[in-house]
VOKOLNU-220070 format. One record per residue (C-alpha): residue number from 1; residue in one letter; chain; x, y, z. Coordinates in Angstrom, 3 decimals. Example, Ala and Ser with C-alpha at 12.3 -4.5 7.8 and 13.67 -1.06 7.14 Angstrom:
+-----+---+---+----------+----------+----------+
|   k | r | c |        X |        Y |        Z |
+-----+---+---+----------+----------+----------+
|   1 | A | A |   12.300 |   -4.500 |    7.800 |
|   2 | S | A |   13.670 |   -1.060 |    7.140 |
+-----+---+---+----------+----------+----------+
! end
This chain:
+-----+---+---+----------+----------+----------+
|   k | r | c |        X |        Y |        Z |
+-----+---+---+----------+----------+----------+
|   1 | M | A |  145.685 |  -82.292 | -118.714 |
|   2 | F | A |  149.316 |  -83.390 | -118.824 |
|   3 | K | A |  150.403 |  -79.741 | -118.862 |
|   4 | S | A |  148.671 |  -79.112 | -115.521 |
|   5 | W | A |  150.444 |  -82.067 | -113.919 |
|   6 | W | A |  153.750 |  -80.998 | -115.414 |
|   7 | D | A |  153.337 |  -77.456 | -114.059 |
|   8 | A | A |  152.549 |  -78.807 | -110.596 |
|   9 | A | A |  155.548 |  -81.161 | -110.666 |
|  10 | M | A |  157.838 |  -78.362 | -111.805 |
|  11 | L | A |  156.507 |  -76.105 | -109.054 |
|  12 | A | A |  157.393 |  -78.780 | -106.500 |
|  13 | A | A |  160.912 |  -79.218 | -107.904 |
|  14 | E | A |  161.585 |  -75.484 | -108.159 |
|  15 | A | A |  160.203 |  -74.878 | -104.670 |
|  16 | Q | A |  162.590 |  -77.507 | -103.256 |
|  17 | H | A |  165.500 |  -75.666 | -104.840 |
|  18 | V | A |  164.346 |  -72.329 | -103.407 |
|  19 | M | A |  163.941 |  -73.893 |  -99.954 |
|  20 | W | A |  167.522 |  -75.153 | -100.126 |
|  21 | L | A |  168.788 |  -71.717 | -101.214 |
|  22 | R | A |  166.818 |  -69.999 |  -98.451 |
|  23 | L | A |  167.965 |  -72.413 |  -95.760 |
|  24 | T | A |  171.548 |  -71.807 |  -96.850 |
|  25 | R | A |  171.050 |  -68.074 |  -96.528 |
|  26 | L | A |  169.290 |  -68.412 |  -93.162 |
|  27 | A | A |  172.035 |  -70.699 |  -91.830 |
|  28 | A | A |  174.649 |  -68.073 |  -92.662 |
|  29 | G | A |  172.950 |  -65.663 |  -90.264 |
|  30 | G | A |  173.399 |  -61.936 |  -90.192 |
|  31 | S | A |  171.352 |  -59.146 |  -91.682 |
|  32 | K | A |  170.785 |  -60.965 |  -94.992 |
|  33 | A | A |  169.263 |  -63.911 |  -93.136 |
|  34 | S | A |  166.985 |  -61.656 |  -91.136 |
|  35 | A | A |  165.836 |  -59.802 |  -94.251 |
|  36 | E | A |  165.247 |  -63.100 |  -96.065 |
|  37 | A | A |  163.136 |  -64.464 |  -93.198 |
|  38 | R | A |  160.949 |  -61.352 |  -93.205 |
|  39 | R | A |  160.655 |  -61.403 |  -96.979 |
|  40 | M | A |  159.776 |  -65.099 |  -97.010 |
|  41 | V | A |  156.915 |  -64.721 |  -94.542 |
|  42 | S | A |  155.419 |  -61.598 |  -96.090 |
|  43 | E | A |  155.708 |  -63.071 |  -99.567 |
|  44 | K | A |  153.924 |  -66.275 |  -98.561 |
|  45 | V | A |  151.038 |  -64.312 |  -97.031 |
|  46 | F | A |  150.737 |  -62.114 | -100.116 |
|  47 | V | A |  150.796 |  -64.962 | -102.657 |
|  48 | A | A |  148.394 |  -67.082 | -100.598 |
|  49 | A | A |  145.972 |  -64.135 | -100.470 |
|  50 | Q | A |  146.285 |  -63.731 | -104.243 |
|  51 | A | A |  145.558 |  -67.426 | -104.733 |
|  52 | G | A |  142.533 |  -67.241 | -102.427 |
|  53 | V | A |  141.083 |  -64.249 | -104.229 |
|  54 | G | A |  141.780 |  -65.907 | -107.561 |
|  55 | A | A |  140.005 |  -69.075 | -106.449 |
|  56 | M | A |  136.990 |  -67.055 | -105.321 |
|  57 | L | A |  136.920 |  -65.290 | -108.672 |
|  58 | G | A |  137.086 |  -68.553 | -110.588 |
|  59 | D | A |  140.753 |  -68.920 | -111.507 |
|  60 | S | A |  141.701 |  -72.380 | -112.693 |
|  61 | S | A |  144.130 |  -74.499 | -110.711 |
|  62 | R | A |  146.576 |  -74.110 | -113.588 |
|  63 | R | A |  146.479 |  -70.338 | -113.235 |
|  64 | V | A |  147.093 |  -70.563 | -109.485 |
|  65 | V | A |  150.085 |  -72.879 | -110.042 |
|  66 | K | A |  151.381 |  -70.533 | -112.730 |
|  67 | R | A |  151.222 |  -67.612 | -110.300 |
|  68 | Y | A |  153.165 |  -69.555 | -107.655 |
|  69 | R | A |  155.730 |  -70.745 | -110.209 |
|  70 | S | A |  156.473 |  -67.220 | -111.373 |
|  71 | R | A |  157.185 |  -66.154 | -107.788 |
|  72 | V | A |  159.291 |  -69.249 | -107.122 |
|  73 | R | A |  161.333 |  -68.695 | -110.294 |
|  74 | A | A |  161.942 |  -65.070 | -109.320 |
|  75 | N | A |  163.148 |  -66.189 | -105.895 |
|  76 | R | A |  165.418 |  -68.829 | -107.437 |
|  77 | R | A |  167.033 |  -66.218 | -109.710 |
|  78 | R | A |  167.436 |  -63.743 | -106.855 |
|  79 | L | A |  168.847 |  -66.256 | -104.375 |
|  80 | S | A |  171.221 |  -67.843 | -106.906 |
|  81 | K | A |  173.205 |  -64.634 | -107.419 |
+-----+---+---+----------+----------+----------+
! end
């Protein structure tokens, strides 16, 4: 049970970092900001749809959080370059 709470807490912390990185990129403006805004919206729709389908098919909450965390970590790596 602790592992599920830890995963959720880490998702929240990692998501905050990605939001900061994205806001920095958006504030800079230009073509990179525009591309990031489009990517952010399409990515959120895609991952939310995956989570919805997973929930309908019986995925555990831990699996849903794991799916979100993997996407958040990928964004953190990409945006930190």
